[in-house]
C-alpha positions in Angstrom: 0.0 0.2 0.1 1.3 3.6 -1.0 -0.5 5.9 1.5 0.1 9.6 1.1 -1.5 12.8 2.7 1.0 15.6 2.1 0.8 19.7 1.8 3.6 21.7 0.5 3.5 25.3 -0.8 5.9 26.4 -3.8 5.5 30.4 -4.6 1.8 30.4 -5.6 0.9 27.0 -6.0 -0.2 24.7 -3.3 -0.4 20.9 -3.4 -2.6 19.2 -1.0 -2.8 15.5 -1.9 -4.1 12.5 0.3 -4.8 9.1 -1.3 -4.2 5.4 -0.7 -3.6 2.8 -3.3 -2.8 -1.0 -3.4 0.6 -2.1 -4.5 2.4 -3.4 -6.4 1.4 -2.4 -9.9 1.3 1.0 -11.7 -0.1 3.8 -10.1 -0.8 6.5 -12.6 -0.8 10.2 -11.8 -2.8 11.7 -14.4 -3.9 15.3 -14.5 -3.1 18.4 -17.0 0.1 20.0 -17.2 0.8 22.0 -14.0 -1.4 20.2 -11.9 1.3 18.8 -9.4 2.3 15.4 -10.7 6.1 16.3 -10.9 6.1 17.8 -7.4 4.3 14.8 -5.9 6.8 12.5 -7.1 9.6 14.8 -5.9 8.3 14.5 -2.6 7.6 11.0 -2.8 11.4 10.6 -3.8 12.6 13.0 -1.0 13.8 15.9 -3.5 11.5 18.3 -2.1 10.7 18.8 1.8 7.2 19.6 3.1 6.5 21.2 6.4 2.7 18.9 6.6 1.7 15.3 6.1 2.9 11.6 6.1 4.2 9.4 3.2 4.4 5.3 3.8 4.9 2.4 1.3 4.2 -0.7 2.5 4.2 -0.4 6.2 7.2 1.5 6.4 7.2 5.3 7.2 9.2 7.6 5.0 7.7 11.1 6.1 6.0 11.9 9.0 6.0 15.9 10.0 4.1 15.3 13.4 6.8 12.4 14.4 9.6 14.4 13.0 10.3 11.5 10.6 11.8 12.2 7.0 14.1 9.5 5.7 16.9 10.7 3.4 16.6 9.7 -0.4 19.3 6.7 -0.4 17.2 5.1 2.6 14.1 5.2 0.2 15.8 3.4 -2.7 14.3 5.1 -5.3 14.5 4.4 -9.1 13.7 7.6 -11.1 13.5 7.6 -14.8 13.4 11.5 -16.0 11.7 12.9 -19.4 15.1 12.7 -20.8 17.1 9.8 -19.9 19.9 11.4 -18.5 22.6 9.2 -19.6 26.5 9.7 -19.5 27.7 10.6 -22.7 31.5 9.0 -22.3 30.0 5.5 -21.4 28.9 2.5 -23.1 25.0 1.6 -22.7 26.6 -1.4 -20.6 28.5 1.3 -18.3 25.4 3.4 -18.1 23.5 0.3 -17.0 25.8 -0.3 -14.1 26.6 3.6 -13.0 25.4 4.0 -9.6 24.8 0.2 -8.4 27.8 -0.2 -6.3 24.9 -0.1 -3.4 22.8 -2.8 -5.2 25.2 -5.2 -6.5 23.4 -6.7 -9.2 24.1 -10.2 -10.0 25.1 -10.8 -13.8 22.3 -12.8 -14.0 20.1 -9.8 -13.0 21.6 -7.7 -15.5 21.3 -10.4 -18.4 17.4 -10.3 -17.1 17.3 -6.6 -17.1 18.9 -6.6 -20.7 16.7 -9.2 -22.1 13.4 -7.9 -20.8 14.3 -4.3 -22.3 15.7 -5.5 -25.4 19.5 -4.1 -24.6 21.4 -6.9 -25.6 22.5 -5.2 -29.4 22.9 -2.1 -27.7 25.5 -2.6 -24.7 28.8 -1.6 -26.1 27.2 1.7 -27.9 27.2 5.2 -26.6 24.0 7.2 -25.9 24.8 9.7 -28.9 24.2 6.7 -31.2 21.0 5.6 -29.7 17.2 6.9 -30.5 15.2 8.5 -27.7 13.4 5.2 -27.2 16.4 3.3 -26.7 17.9 5.8 -24.3 14.8 5.7 -22.1 14.8 1.9 -22.3 18.3 2.1 -21.2 17.5 4.7 -18.3 14.9 2.2 -17.0 17.3 -0.8 -17.0 19.6 1.4 -15.2 16.7 2.5 -12.5 15.9 -0.9 -12.2 19.5 -2.4 -11.7 19.2 -0.2 -8.3 17.0 -2.6 -6.8 14.4 -0.1 -5.9 11.4 -0.2 -3.7 9.7 2.3 -5.6 10.0 3.0 -9.3 9.2 6.8 -10.3 8.6 7.2 -14.1 7.8 11.0 -14.7 6.7 11.1 -18.2 9.2 9.1 -19.6 7.7 9.2 -23.1 6.9 12.9 -23.0 9.9 13.7 -24.9 9.3 10.9 -27.8 7.5 11.2 -31.2 4.5 8.6 -31.9 6.6 6.2 -33.4 9.1 6.4 -30.6 6.5 5.9 -28.0 5.1 3.0 -29.6 8.6 1.4 -29.4 8.7 2.1 -25.9 5.2 1.2 -24.5 5.5 -2.4 -24.9 8.7 -3.0 -22.8 6.7 -0.6 -20.0 4.2 -3.3 -20.1 6.8 -6.0 -19.8 8.6 -4.4 -16.8 4.8 -3.9 -15.3 3.8 -7.8 -15.7 7.0 -9.1 -14.9 8.4 -7.1 -11.3 6.9 -6.6 -8.7 8.0 -3.6 -8.0 5.5 -0.6 -7.1 5.5 2.2 -10.0 4.3 5.5 -10.0 3.8 6.8 -13.3 3.3 10.5 -14.3 1.4 11.4 -17.4 -1.0 13.7 -19.1 -1.8 11.2 -21.9 -4.2 9.0 -21.0 -3.5 6.4 -23.6 -0.4 6.0 -21.5 -2.7 5.1 -18.7 -5.2 3.1 -20.5 -2.1 0.7 -21.4 0.0 0.7 -18.1 -2.1 1.7 -15.2 -3.6 -0.8 -12.5 -4.5 2.0 -10.3 -5.0 5.9 -11.1 -4.9 9.0 -9.1 -6.1 12.1 -10.9 -4.7 15.4 -10.0 -6.3 19.0 -10.6 -4.8 22.2 -9.6 -2.8 20.7 -6.7 -5.9 18.4 -5.8 -6.4 14.5 -6.0 -9.8 14.5 -7.5 -10.6 11.0 -7.8 -8.4 7.8 -7.2 -9.4 4.2 -7.4 -8.9 1.1 -9.8 -8.9 1.8 -13.6 -12.3 1.1 -14.3 -13.8 2.8 -11.5 -12.0 6.2 -12.0 -12.9 5.8 -16.0 -16.4 7.0 -15.4 -15.6 9.5 -12.6 -16.7 13.1 -13.3 -13.5 14.5 -12.4 -12.1 12.3 -15.1 -14.5 13.5 -17.6 -13.3 17.3 -17.1 -10.2 16.7 -17.7 -10.1 14.0 -21.0 -13.1 16.2 -22.4 -15.7 15.1 -24.1 -14.2 13.2 -27.1 -12.3 10.7 -24.8 -14.7 10.1 -22.3 -15.6 6.7 -21.8 -15.4 3.2 -19.8 -12.7 1.3 -19.4 -13.3 -2.5 -18.9 -11.4 -5.3 -18.2 -12.5 -9.3 -19.5 -11.1 -12.5 -20.9 -11.1 -13.8 -24.1 -13.3 -16.8 -24.5 -12.8 -17.6 -28.3 -10.6 -16.3 -31.0 -11.4 -16.4 -34.7 -8.4 -16.2 -36.3 -9.7 -16.2 -40.0 -11.3 -12.8 -39.1 -8.9 -11.4 -36.8 -12.0 -11.1 -34.1 -11.8 -12.2 -30.5 -15.1 -12.7 -28.2 -14.5 -11.1 -24.7 -16.2 -11.9 -21.6 -17.4 -8.5 -19.8 -19.3 -8.2 -16.7 -21.6 -11.0 -15.7 -23.9 -11.7 -18.8 -22.5 -9.9 -22.0 -19.9 -10.7 -24.7 -17.8 -8.3 -26.7 -16.8 -9.1 -30.3 -13.3 -7.4 -31.2 -11.1 -6.5 -33.9 -7.6 -7.9 -32.6 -4.7 -10.2 -34.0 -2.8 -12.4 -31.6 -5.1 -13.0 -28.6 -5.7 -16.5 -27.2 -8.5 -17.8 -25.1 -8.3 -17.2 -21.4 -6.0 -13.9 -22.1 -7.0 -10.6 -20.2 -7.8 -7.8 -22.1 -8.3 -4.3 -21.3 -11.0 -2.4 -23.7 -12.1 1.3 -23.7 -15.4 1.9 -25.0 -16.2 5.7 -25.8 -19.4 7.0 -25.0 -19.5 9.0 -28.3 -19.6 5.3 -30.0 -22.2 3.9 -28.0 -25.9 3.8 -29.0 -28.9 3.2 -26.9 -31.8 1.3 -28.0 -34.9 0.2 -25.9 -35.1 -3.3 -27.5 -32.4 -5.7 -29.5 -32.2 -4.1 -33.0 -32.3 -6.7 -36.0 -30.9 -6.7 -39.4 -28.2 -3.9 -39.1 -24.4 -4.0 -39.3 -23.2 -3.3 -35.5 -22.2 -6.6 -33.8 -21.9 -6.0 -30.7 -25.4 -5.4 -28.4 -25.3 -5.7 -24.8 -28.2 -5.7 -22.4 -28.4 -3.1 -19.5 -30.0 -1.0 -17.1 -30.1 2.6 -16.8 -28.6 4.0 -13.6 -27.7 7.7 -13.8 -28.3 10.4 -16.4 -26.3 13.6 -16.1 -26.3 16.7 -18.2 -23.1 17.2 -20.3 -22.2 20.2 -22.4 -25.7 20.0 -24.1 -26.0 16.3 -24.2 -26.6 13.8 -21.6 -24.2 10.9 -20.3 -26.0 7.9 -19.6 -24.5 5.4 -16.9 -25.7 2.1 -18.2 -25.0 -1.0 -15.7 -24.2 -4.4 -18.0 -23.6 -6.8 -15.1 -21.0 -5.7 -12.6 -19.7 -3.1 -15.3 -20.6 0.6 -16.1 -20.6 2.1 -19.8 -21.1 5.6 -20.5 -23.1 6.5 -23.5 -23.6 10.2 -24.9 -27.1 10.9 -26.2 -28.6 14.3 -26.8 -31.3 15.3 -24.4 -34.2 15.2 -26.9 -32.9 11.6 -27.4 -33.0 11.2 -23.7 -36.8 12.5 -23.4 -38.1 10.7 -26.6 -37.0 7.3 -25.2 -38.2 7.9 -21.6 -34.7 7.0 -20.3 -34.6 7.1 -16.4 -32.9 5.3 -13.8 -34.2 1.7 -14.2 -34.6 1.6 -17.9 -33.7 -1.5 -19.4 -31.8 -0.6 -22.8 -29.4 -2.1 -25.3 -25.9 -0.7 -26.0 -24.9 -1.1 -29.1 -21.2 -0.9 -29.7 -19.0 -0.5 -32.9 -16.4 -2.8 -33.2 -14.1 0.1 -34.2 -14.4 1.8 -31.4 -12.9 -0.8 -28.9 -9.2 -0.8 -28.4 -7.7 -4.0 -26.9 -4.5 -3.9 -24.8 -3.3 -7.4 -23.7 -2.7 -7.5 -20.3 -0.2 -9.7 -18.3 -0.7 -10.8 -14.8 -0.9 -8.4 -12.5 0.8 -10.2 -9.7 4.0 -10.9 -11.1 5.5 -14.4 -10.8 
């Protein structure tokens, strides 16, 4: 468990952050630029000093102002990956990986494991000036891992990369999440990164924590909607692949207790867990199951709540233990007679479903 209740003022900016999240896994700090994410990460690392509050990781107190406790940086055993890789230009990749690891003393097997996990074997003899941005960030992650951290901090590690390099690095971060039982805090203002990597989500706005919890729960929270904007509002669900139709590149994914989705996906196998995002703008509501239409996904549900949202309505629909959001016009809400308790069918276009393969959240 990572438990934080901290307060700090820096000029005109004041951070008041309080949350508790389960560990291990990836805890994403998400919010607009300037909301206090990096300030909070630096407090976790011990690089900034607060006058009030406490920080605890897995029962160990790192900071408690009331009790006069403040563990120094080196005792916290933090691995920190910055936006820029900060590699030493006169060292090889191997030298950069091992720099600063004298205290941790990684074995050759541990080095080999990290090199294999991050795909660095072909780069070991090269200097940083010959690496791409994505390769440099993978080396920075490897160096942090070899310090054997108790907590790994990733401060927007993909922010300086273009789209192609981001897509290059993301699979390695997924491997990292699934392979190691190390709590990780990921700072991001890109929700697609959060969608792929996070197991827990802390949403921040103007120096405050406005929502926290598992990704599925927070994905439908009003505080998140205000930040991501109407085009990105939607529900995040997890399910298990029940059938793969290789000839059509389709997979059936069980979600909730009584529904299944067909999604366009390659390389998925029965039994594999996946994470799906269904955008509110792409969901259609009907009072009876439609017949003779091209939309293949029809889900049964019950309306739980309706919220006005920028000239339209956001309708929350329970589909058997999972919640979806659909944006409809206010006129449609009235004409269909939608209200809490109304039974509806939710129509989902396959192209609006983005599957992301998940490894086990409890690493082996």
